Legacy VTK file of the C-alpha trace (Angstrom):
# vtk DataFile Version 3.0
C-alpha trace
ASCII
DATASET POLYDATA
POINTS 89 float
15.139 -21.281 -9.250
14.797 -17.918 -11.221
15.523 -14.747 -8.181
12.570 -12.585 -9.695
10.085 -15.385 -8.875
8.474 -14.429 -5.694
5.559 -15.759 -3.557
5.144 -12.589 -1.809
1.868 -10.601 -1.418
1.158 -7.287 -3.165
-1.645 -4.366 -2.904
-2.030 -1.404 -4.942
-3.143 1.541 -2.384
-3.092 4.887 -2.225
-0.595 7.376 0.609
-3.084 8.660 3.078
0.002 10.054 5.158
3.488 10.782 5.409
4.559 12.615 8.479
6.925 9.662 9.710
10.220 9.423 8.733
10.875 6.088 5.856
7.412 5.368 6.658
3.678 6.051 4.602
0.675 4.562 5.888
-1.410 3.421 2.398
-4.830 3.000 2.365
-5.927 -0.056 0.210
-9.920 -0.878 -0.752
-11.695 -3.606 -1.829
-15.133 -4.832 -2.980
-17.227 -7.381 -0.903
-20.013 -8.833 -1.879
-22.977 -8.474 0.693
-23.421 -12.630 1.260
-27.418 -11.758 1.281
-28.491 -8.725 -0.777
-25.873 -9.517 -3.344
-24.601 -5.947 -3.283
-20.924 -4.592 -3.641
-19.905 -2.377 -1.251
-16.815 -1.078 -0.805
-13.719 -2.166 2.595
-10.915 -0.401 3.188
-7.955 -1.570 5.181
-4.683 0.862 6.021
-1.004 -0.385 6.018
1.994 0.788 7.020
4.969 0.338 4.771
8.554 1.173 4.084
9.310 4.354 1.605
13.479 4.472 2.376
13.591 7.086 0.332
10.925 9.157 1.321
9.597 9.974 -2.017
6.197 9.729 -1.969
3.882 12.074 -0.729
-0.244 11.689 0.199
-2.287 10.800 -2.807
0.064 8.960 -4.596
-0.792 5.463 -5.980
1.712 2.766 -4.965
2.175 -0.893 -4.955
3.374 -2.762 -1.703
5.080 -5.916 -1.404
4.985 -8.091 2.097
8.076 -8.157 3.727
9.690 -9.322 6.838
8.659 -7.665 10.666
10.452 -3.894 10.175
9.308 -2.816 13.093
5.330 -2.953 15.553
3.042 -2.575 12.897
5.076 -2.288 9.649
5.080 -5.206 6.951
4.958 -4.004 3.903
7.402 -1.994 1.745
6.780 0.587 -1.286
7.541 -1.474 -4.082
6.900 1.414 -6.533
4.905 4.326 -7.359
2.265 3.957 -9.996
0.759 7.297 -10.082
2.106 10.566 -8.472
-0.370 12.747 -6.190
-2.037 15.416 -9.044
-0.632 18.902 -8.305
2.518 17.083 -6.863
5.920 18.098 -8.293
LINES 1 90
89 0 1 2 3 4 5 6 7 8 9 10 11 12 13 14 15 16 17 18 19 20 21 22 23 24 25 26 27 28 29 30 31 32 33 34 35 36 37 38 39 40 41 42 43 44 45 46 47 48 49 50 51 52 53 54 55 56 57 58 59 60 61 62 63 64 65 66 67 68 69 70 71 72 73 74 75 76 77 78 79 80 81 82 83 84 85 86 87 88
């Protein structure tokens, strides 16, 4: 079987905090349809993600991937930085 094939979940979100060592908080937005009014509205979830090299800054758009539990609340890891924050180095 191909080793690159994986069935782990991935999500795209924005870094909202990088104050912890090797950990970032990522906010993931999604649109949900209201069951009665059929209008879409935003919902967001926050995930703690492992950032080994500490490269993520607040405002970066990142892709996170599901991993084994790394701590009490951390079950995701940063796979790639898709877009750097505006005004960043």
